[in-house]
ZADO-1210 file (C-alpha; in nm, 4 decimals, padded with zeros to 6 digits):
<atoms>
<atom x="07.4245" y="14.4893" z="17.5958" code="MET" pos="1"/>
<atom x="07.1723" y="14.3268" z="17.8280" code="SER" pos="2"/>
<atom x="06.9367" y="14.0574" z="17.7027" code="ILE" pos="3"/>
<atom x="06.6288" y="13.9660" z="17.9039" code="GLU" pos="4"/>
<atom x="06.5788" y="13.5927" z="17.9453" code="ALA" pos="5"/>
<atom x="06.2583" y="13.4495" z="17.8090" code="LYS" pos="6"/>
<atom x="06.0278" y="13.2634" z="18.0520" code="PRO" pos="7"/>
<atom x="06.1789" y="12.9353" z="18.1718" code="GLY" pos="8"/>
<atom x="06.5278" y="13.0176" z="18.0416" code="GLN" pos="9"/>
<atom x="06.6552" y="13.2282" z="18.3327" code="GLU" pos="10"/>
<atom x="06.8605" y="12.9517" z="18.4994" code="MET" pos="11"/>
<atom x="07.0368" y="12.8460" z="18.1803" code="PHE" pos="12"/>
<atom x="07.1065" y="13.2009" z="18.0619" code="LEU" pos="13"/>
<atom x="07.2549" y="13.2829" z="18.4026" code="LYS" pos="14"/>
<atom x="07.4864" y="12.9831" z="18.3774" code="ALA" pos="15"/>
<atom x="07.5962" y="13.0778" z="18.0256" code="PHE" pos="16"/>
<atom x="07.6785" y="13.4298" z="18.1431" code="GLU" pos="17"/>
<atom x="07.9044" y="13.3023" z="18.4241" code="ASP" pos="18"/>
<atom x="08.2673" y="13.3558" z="18.3068" code="PRO" pos="19"/>
<atom x="08.3957" y="13.0655" z="18.5174" code="VAL" pos="20"/>
<atom x="08.1363" y="12.8235" z="18.3799" code="ALA" pos="21"/>
<atom x="08.1857" y="12.9497" z="18.0254" code="VAL" pos="22"/>
<atom x="08.5621" y="12.9019" z="18.0517" code="ALA" pos="23"/>
<atom x="08.4968" y="12.5315" z="18.1140" code="ARG" pos="24"/>
<atom x="08.2221" y="12.5024" z="17.8527" code="TYR" pos="25"/>
<atom x="08.4293" y="12.3628" z="17.5654" code="ALA" pos="26"/>
<atom x="08.5118" y="12.0379" z="17.7440" code="GLU" pos="27"/>
<atom x="08.1524" y="11.9738" z="17.8550" code="GLY" pos="28"/>
<atom x="07.9826" y="11.8972" z="17.5210" code="PRO" pos="29"/>
<atom x="08.2730" y="11.6759" z="17.4122" code="ARG" pos="30"/>
<atom x="08.2219" y="11.4594" z="17.7196" code="ARG" pos="31"/>
<atom x="07.8426" y="11.4595" z="17.7255" code="PHE" pos="32"/>
<atom x="07.7659" y="11.4344" z="17.3513" code="VAL" pos="33"/>
<atom x="07.9004" y="11.1153" z="17.1907" code="PRO" pos="34"/>
<atom x="08.0703" y="11.1842" z="16.8592" code="GLY" pos="35"/>
<atom x="08.0449" y="11.5634" z="16.8812" code="LEU" pos="36"/>
<atom x="08.3211" y="11.6238" z="16.6261" code="GLU" pos="37"/>
<atom x="08.1587" y="11.3760" z="16.3884" code="ALA" pos="38"/>
<atom x="07.8250" y="11.5518" z="16.4410" code="LEU" pos="39"/>
<atom x="07.9841" y="11.8795" z="16.3326" code="HIS" pos="40"/>
<atom x="08.1422" y="11.7127" z="16.0293" code="ARG" pos="41"/>
<atom x="07.8153" y="11.5479" z="15.9256" code="MET" pos="42"/>
<atom x="07.6334" y="11.8783" z="15.9728" code="THR" pos="43"/>
<atom x="07.8697" y="12.0446" z="15.7274" code="GLY" pos="44"/>
<atom x="07.8229" y="11.7692" z="15.4711" code="LEU" pos="45"/>
<atom x="07.4438" y="11.7829" z="15.4979" code="LEU" pos="46"/>
<atom x="07.4335" y="12.1611" z="15.4689" code="LEU" pos="47"/>
<atom x="07.6584" y="12.1431" z="15.1627" code="ALA" pos="48"/>
<atom x="07.4091" y="11.9302" z="14.9696" code="GLU" pos="49"/>
<atom x="07.2747" y="12.1683" z="14.7063" code="GLY" pos="50"/>
<atom x="07.4145" y="12.4727" z="14.8893" code="THR" pos="51"/>
<atom x="07.6245" y="12.7227" z="14.6908" code="PRO" pos="52"/>
<atom x="07.9957" y="12.7637" z="14.7557" code="GLU" pos="53"/>
<atom x="07.9330" y="13.1173" z="14.8814" code="ASP" pos="54"/>
<atom x="07.6399" y="13.0181" z="15.1035" code="ALA" pos="55"/>
<atom x="07.5202" y="13.2343" z="15.3916" code="LYS" pos="56"/>
<atom x="07.4415" y="13.0190" z="15.6953" code="ILE" pos="57"/>
<atom x="07.2197" y="13.1070" z="15.9926" code="LEU" pos="58"/>
<atom x="07.3301" y="12.9572" z="16.3271" code="VAL" pos="59"/>
<atom x="07.0933" y="13.0144" z="16.6216" code="PRO" pos="60"/>
<atom x="07.2500" y="12.9054" z="16.9498" code="GLY" pos="61"/>
<atom x="07.5987" y="12.9892" z="16.8237" code="ALA" pos="62"/>
<atom x="07.7541" y="13.0578" z="17.1650" code="GLY" pos="63"/>
<atom x="08.0842" y="12.8821" z="17.2212" code="GLY" pos="64"/>
<atom x="08.1558" y="12.8751" z="16.8492" code="GLY" pos="65"/>
<atom x="08.2512" y="12.5097" z="16.8113" code="SER" pos="66"/>
<atom x="08.0137" y="12.4320" z="16.5229" code="GLU" pos="67"/>
<atom x="08.0851" y="12.7705" z="16.3633" code="LEU" pos="68"/>
<atom x="08.4563" y="12.6954" z="16.3685" code="LYS" pos="69"/>
<atom x="08.4090" y="12.3454" z="16.2251" code="ALA" pos="70"/>
<atom x="08.1833" y="12.4691" z="15.9455" code="LEU" pos="71"/>
<atom x="08.4020" y="12.7683" z="15.8601" code="ALA" pos="72"/>
<atom x="08.7140" y="12.5515" z="15.8400" code="GLU" pos="73"/>
<atom x="08.5378" y="12.2971" z="15.6180" code="ALA" pos="74"/>
<atom x="08.3847" y="12.5537" z="15.3812" code="GLN" pos="75"/>
<atom x="08.6114" y="12.8550" z="15.3110" code="PRO" pos="76"/>
<atom x="08.3478" y="13.0237" z="15.0916" code="GLY" pos="77"/>
<atom x="08.0665" y="13.0250" z="15.3461" code="TRP" pos="78"/>
<atom x="07.9721" y="13.3183" z="15.5685" code="SER" pos="79"/>
<atom x="07.7785" y="13.2958" z="15.8917" code="PHE" pos="80"/>
<atom x="07.5373" y="13.4815" z="16.1162" code="VAL" pos="81"/>
<atom x="07.5440" y="13.3416" z="16.4684" code="GLY" pos="82"/>
<atom x="07.2828" y="13.4350" z="16.7286" code="VAL" pos="83"/>
<atom x="07.2891" y="13.3654" z="17.1017" code="ASP" pos="84"/>
<atom x="07.1366" y="13.5391" z="17.4068" code="PRO" pos="85"/>
<atom x="07.4495" y="13.4926" z="17.6219" code="ALA" pos="86"/>
<atom x="07.7108" y="13.7583" z="17.5624" code="GLY" pos="87"/>
<atom x="07.9809" y="13.5659" z="17.7475" code="GLU" pos="88"/>
<atom x="07.9248" y="13.2669" z="17.5190" code="MET" pos="89"/>
<atom x="07.9501" y="13.4898" z="17.2122" code="LEU" pos="90"/>
<atom x="08.2817" y="13.6255" z="17.3396" code="ARG" pos="91"/>
<atom x="08.4003" y="13.2668" z="17.3746" code="LEU" pos="92"/>
<atom x="08.2853" y="13.2021" z="17.0158" code="ALA" pos="93"/>
<atom x="08.4799" y="13.5027" z="16.8884" code="ALA" pos="94"/>
<atom x="08.7952" y="13.3791" z="17.0624" code="ARG" pos="95"/>
<atom x="08.7467" y="13.0282" z="16.9231" code="ALA" pos="96"/>
<atom x="08.6964" y="13.1592" z="16.5686" code="LEU" pos="97"/>
<atom x="08.9969" y="13.3919" z="16.5658" code="GLY" pos="98"/>
<atom x="09.0637" y="13.4969" z="16.2033" code="PRO" pos="99"/>
<atom x="08.7492" y="13.3114" z="16.0911" code="LEU" pos="100"/>
<atom x="08.5524" y="13.6000" z="16.2427" code="MET" pos="101"/>
<atom x="08.6120" y="13.7770" z="15.9110" code="GLU" pos="102"/>
<atom x="08.3298" y="13.5645" z="15.7687" code="ARG" pos="103"/>
<atom x="08.1115" y="13.5678" z="16.0801" code="THR" pos="104"/>
<atom x="07.8621" y="13.8107" z="16.2314" code="GLN" pos="105"/>
<atom x="07.7673" y="13.7433" z="16.5941" code="LEU" pos="106"/>
<atom x="07.4430" y="13.8851" z="16.7323" code="ILE" pos="107"/>
<atom x="07.3410" y="13.8797" z="17.0982" code="GLN" pos="108"/>
<atom x="06.9732" y="13.7928" z="17.1134" code="GLY" pos="109"/>
<atom x="06.7162" y="13.5360" z="17.0065" code="TYR" pos="110"/>
<atom x="06.5917" y="13.4211" z="16.6674" code="ILE" pos="111"/>
<atom x="06.3799" y="13.7374" z="16.6364" code="ASP" pos="112"/>
<atom x="06.7023" y="13.9400" z="16.6408" code="ASP" pos="113"/>
<atom x="06.8459" y="13.7534" z="16.3403" code="ALA" pos="114"/>
<atom x="06.8342" y="13.9189" z="15.9961" code="PRO" pos="115"/>
<atom x="06.5468" y="13.8139" z="15.7716" code="ASP" pos="116"/>
<atom x="06.7841" y="13.6642" z="15.5162" code="GLY" pos="117"/>
<atom x="06.7098" y="13.4774" z="15.3024" code="PRO" pos="118"/>
<atom x="06.9762" y="13.2305" z="15.4142" code="PHE" pos="119"/>
<atom x="07.1013" y="12.9344" z="15.2118" code="ASP" pos="120"/>
<atom x="07.0992" y="12.6981" z="15.5115" code="ALA" pos="121"/>
<atom x="07.0697" y="12.6912" z="15.8908" code="ALA" pos="122"/>
<atom x="07.1855" y="12.4804" z="16.1790" code="THR" pos="123"/>
<atom x="07.0819" y="12.4724" z="16.5445" code="CYS" pos="124"/>
<atom x="07.2865" y="12.2329" z="16.7581" code="LEU" pos="125"/>
<atom x="07.2416" y="12.1510" z="17.1283" code="LEU" pos="126"/>
<atom x="06.9979" y="12.4403" z="17.1693" code="THR" pos="127"/>
<atom x="06.6304" y="12.3615" z="17.1062" code="LEU" pos="128"/>
<atom x="06.6019" y="12.1456" z="17.4190" code="HIS" pos="129"/>
<atom x="06.6089" y="12.4680" z="17.6230" code="PHE" pos="130"/>
<atom x="06.2696" y="12.5672" z="17.4769" code="LEU" pos="131"/>
<atom x="05.9203" y="12.4437" z="17.5585" code="ASP" pos="132"/>
<atom x="05.6860" y="12.3301" z="17.2815" code="VAL" pos="133"/>
<atom x="05.5299" y="12.6697" z="17.1941" code="PRO" pos="134"/>
<atom x="05.8624" y="12.8548" z="17.1928" code="GLU" pos="135"/>
<atom x="06.0425" y="12.5710" z="17.0140" code="ARG" pos="136"/>
<atom x="05.7759" y="12.5592" z="16.7434" code="THR" pos="137"/>
<atom x="05.7837" y="12.9370" z="16.7063" code="ARG" pos="138"/>
<atom x="06.1649" y="12.9365" z="16.6838" code="THR" pos="139"/>
<atom x="06.1601" y="12.6638" z="16.4186" code="VAL" pos="140"/>
<atom x="05.9041" y="12.8630" z="16.2205" code="ARG" pos="141"/>
<atom x="06.1201" y="13.1746" z="16.2424" code="GLU" pos="142"/>
<atom x="06.4220" y="12.9799" z="16.1185" code="ILE" pos="143"/>
<atom x="06.2119" y="12.8410" z="15.8331" code="HIS" pos="144"/>
<atom x="06.0891" y="13.1914" z="15.7421" code="ARG" pos="145"/>
<atom x="06.4481" y="13.3080" z="15.7000" code="ARG" pos="146"/>
<atom x="06.5516" y="13.0283" z="15.4601" code="LEU" pos="147"/>
<atom x="06.5354" y="13.0047" z="15.0834" code="ARG" pos="148"/>
<atom x="06.2843" y="12.7467" z="14.9541" code="PRO" pos="149"/>
<atom x="06.4410" y="12.4023" z="14.9722" code="GLY" pos="150"/>
<atom x="06.7285" y="12.5154" z="15.1957" code="ALA" pos="151"/>
<atom x="06.8615" y="12.2538" z="15.4415" code="PRO" pos="152"/>
<atom x="06.8252" y="12.2863" z="15.8169" code="PHE" pos="153"/>
<atom x="07.0234" y="12.0653" z="16.0558" code="VAL" pos="154"/>
<atom x="06.9258" y="12.0407" z="16.4211" code="THR" pos="155"/>
<atom x="07.0457" y="11.8146" z="16.7018" code="ALA" pos="156"/>
<atom x="06.9493" y="11.8178" z="17.0681" code="HIS" pos="157"/>
<atom x="06.8328" y="11.6029" z="17.3597" code="ALA" pos="158"/>
<atom x="06.5508" y="11.3780" z="17.2387" code="SER" pos="159"/>
<atom x="06.4743" y="11.0379" z="17.3902" code="PHE" pos="160"/>
<atom x="06.1885" y="10.8202" z="17.5253" code="PRO" pos="161"/>
<atom x="05.9901" y="11.0006" z="17.7948" code="GLN" pos="162"/>
<atom x="05.7746" y="10.7200" z="17.9373" code="GLY" pos="163"/>
<atom x="05.8049" y="10.6505" z="18.3118" code="PRO" pos="164"/>
<atom x="05.9788" y="10.3166" z="18.2523" code="GLU" pos="165"/>
<atom x="06.2277" y="10.4519" z="17.9978" code="LYS" pos="166"/>
<atom x="06.3179" y="10.8111" z="18.0871" code="ARG" pos="167"/>
<atom x="06.5380" y="10.7296" z="18.3866" code="ASP" pos="168"/>
<atom x="06.7099" y="10.4491" z="18.1972" code="VAL" pos="169"/>
<atom x="06.8141" y="10.6907" z="17.9234" code="TRP" pos="170"/>
<atom x="06.9158" y="10.9601" z="18.1703" code="LEU" pos="171"/>
<atom x="07.1385" y="10.7043" z="18.3429" code="ASP" pos="172"/>
<atom x="07.2983" y="10.6297" z="18.0056" code="ARG" pos="173"/>
<atom x="07.3379" y="11.0037" z="17.9463" code="TYR" pos="174"/>
<atom x="07.5339" y="11.0210" z="18.2741" code="ALA" pos="175"/>
<atom x="07.7339" y="10.7022" z="18.2228" code="ALA" pos="176"/>
<atom x="07.8980" y="10.8278" z="17.9034" code="TYR" pos="177"/>
<atom x="08.0826" y="11.1332" z="18.0437" code="PRO" pos="178"/>
<atom x="08.1931" y="10.9294" z="18.3458" code="VAL" pos="179"/>
<atom x="08.3433" y="10.6778" z="18.1033" code="ALA" pos="180"/>
<atom x="08.5116" y="10.9743" z="17.9300" code="MET" pos="181"/>
<atom x="08.6788" y="11.0780" z="18.2557" code="GLY" pos="182"/>
<atom x="08.4372" y="11.3355" z="18.3969" code="ALA" pos="183"/>
<atom x="08.3875" y="11.3756" z="18.7724" code="ASP" pos="184"/>
<atom x="08.0946" y="11.1484" z="18.8732" code="PRO" pos="185"/>
<atom x="07.9718" y="11.4027" z="19.1293" code="VAL" pos="186"/>
<atom x="07.9531" y="11.6786" z="18.8669" code="GLU" pos="187"/>
<atom x="07.7922" y="11.4412" z="18.6184" code="VAL" pos="188"/>
<atom x="07.5211" y="11.3388" z="18.8648" code="ASN" pos="189"/>
<atom x="07.4552" y="11.7071" z="18.9320" code="ARG" pos="190"/>
<atom x="07.4195" y="11.7634" z="18.5582" code="ALA" pos="191"/>
<atom x="07.1893" y="11.4632" z="18.5288" code="ARG" pos="192"/>
<atom x="06.9645" y="11.6095" z="18.7965" code="GLY" pos="193"/>
<atom x="06.9532" y="11.9455" z="18.6224" code="ALA" pos="194"/>
<atom x="06.8664" y="11.7835" z="18.2895" code="VAL" pos="195"/>
<atom x="06.5957" y="11.5691" z="18.4484" code="ALA" pos="196"/>
<atom x="06.4396" y="11.8684" z="18.6222" code="ALA" pos="197"/>
<atom x="06.4805" y="12.1489" z="18.3743" code="SER" pos="198"/>
<atom x="06.5420" y="12.0591" z="18.0106" code="LEU" pos="199"/>
<atom x="06.2431" y="12.0437" z="17.7773" code="ASN" pos="200"/>
<atom x="06.3099" y="11.6942" z="17.6468" code="SER" pos="201"/>
<atom x="06.0600" y="11.5235" z="17.4187" code="PHE" pos="202"/>
<atom x="06.0451" y="11.2005" z="17.2237" code="THR" pos="203"/>
<atom x="06.1989" y="11.1855" z="16.8760" code="PRO" pos="204"/>
<atom x="05.8477" y="11.1544" z="16.7342" code="GLU" pos="205"/>
<atom x="05.7418" y="11.4778" z="16.9063" code="GLN" pos="206"/>
<atom x="06.0531" y="11.6561" z="16.7836" code="ASP" pos="207"/>
<atom x="05.9876" y="11.5518" z="16.4247" code="GLU" pos="208"/>
<atom x="05.6298" y="11.6770" z="16.4586" code="ALA" pos="209"/>
<atom x="05.7621" y="12.0157" z="16.5769" code="ILE" pos="210"/>
<atom x="05.9804" y="12.0378" z="16.2666" code="LEU" pos="211"/>
<atom x="05.6780" y="11.9644" z="16.0471" code="ARG" pos="212"/>
<atom x="05.4653" y="12.2179" z="16.2357" code="ASP" pos="213"/>
<atom x="05.7447" y="12.4693" z="16.1811" code="GLY" pos="214"/>
<atom x="05.7107" y="12.4309" z="15.8048" code="GLY" pos="215"/>
<atom x="05.9876" y="12.1820" z="15.7249" code="PHE" pos="216"/>
<atom x="05.9566" y="11.8713" z="15.5072" code="SER" pos="217"/>
<atom x="06.1816" y="11.5864" z="15.3893" code="ASN" pos="218"/>
<atom x="06.2811" y="11.5276" z="15.7515" code="ILE" pos="219"/>
<atom x="06.5470" y="11.2591" z="15.7999" code="ASP" pos="220"/>
<atom x="06.7092" y="11.1337" z="16.1192" code="LEU" pos="221"/>
<atom x="07.0855" y="11.1150" z="16.0638" code="PHE" pos="222"/>
<atom x="07.2307" y="11.1059" z="16.4168" code="TYR" pos="223"/>
<atom x="07.1374" y="10.9071" z="16.7276" code="ALA" pos="224"/>
<atom x="07.3628" y="10.8737" z="17.0313" code="ALA" pos="225"/>
<atom x="07.2097" y="10.7788" z="17.3675" code="PHE" pos="226"/>
<atom x="06.9853" y="11.0777" z="17.4601" code="THR" pos="227"/>
<atom x="07.0776" y="11.2821" z="17.1513" code="TRP" pos="228"/>
<atom x="06.9120" y="11.2944" z="16.8105" code="ARG" pos="229"/>
<atom x="06.9852" y="11.4949" z="16.4961" code="GLY" pos="230"/>
<atom x="06.7751" y="11.5630" z="16.1848" code="TRP" pos="231"/>
<atom x="06.8176" y="11.7248" z="15.8468" code="VAL" pos="232"/>
<atom x="06.5060" y="11.8896" z="15.7027" code="ALA" pos="233"/>
<atom x="06.4286" y="12.1263" z="15.4166" code="HIS" pos="234"/>
<atom x="06.2393" y="12.4537" z="15.3931" code="ALA" pos="235"/>
</atoms>
C-alpha cells in the first residue's frame, strides 16, 4: 500500500520508510527523550482515569509500537487502533507487539483513515511536531471528533521557547542529553540541525491553544523534559 505524503512531510516520511533507519529507530527516542519509559507509564495512568477496563484506544502516530506495547502490557483489557503513514514503521510496531497484536489494529494512513469510533481515549506521542499549525489543529479536531464526551487525550511532542535568544539554548540542551546518554556527537549534531530546520516546534502556550482550538478542555501539563512537553486534555 502506498501512502502519499502530505505537504511538508515528505522528508520525514521518506526517513520512516527507510528499513535501515527504521531498524535503528527504537534506540533513538530513548536517547533523545528524557524519561521515555516514564512518559509511557504516565500516559497509561492518565488514560485509565475514568476509562473502562475494556476501553478502545486510538493511537495516531503509532509507528514503532513502543507506546502501544507499554499500554497493552499495562492494561490487558484494552484494545487499540494505531494509525501511521509509514508502512515500515507499522511493520516494526507489529514485530514489537508480537502476541499483543491480537488486541491491536494497525492502519497505514493519517487521522482521516482512522475509524470514526467513538473511542474511549486517545494518545499521540512524539508526532504532532511534524505538522504545521493548520494541519496540527485539524488533526487534533479529528481526534476529538472520534472520542466519547469527556474522554482523555494524552499528547507529548517537541514544545519549547521559540524566541531568538532562547531557541538555540534549548536546542543545545536537546542535543546535550543524547550525547550524555552515549550517542555519537556527530549524529546528534546532524539531528539537531534537522530539528532546527524542519520540525514545526511551537511554544507550550501555542500548543495549549491548539488543543483548545481542537475542541479539548481541562488541559493540564504533566510532563516537561528539556524541549519536550506533554499534556492530558478531555473531549
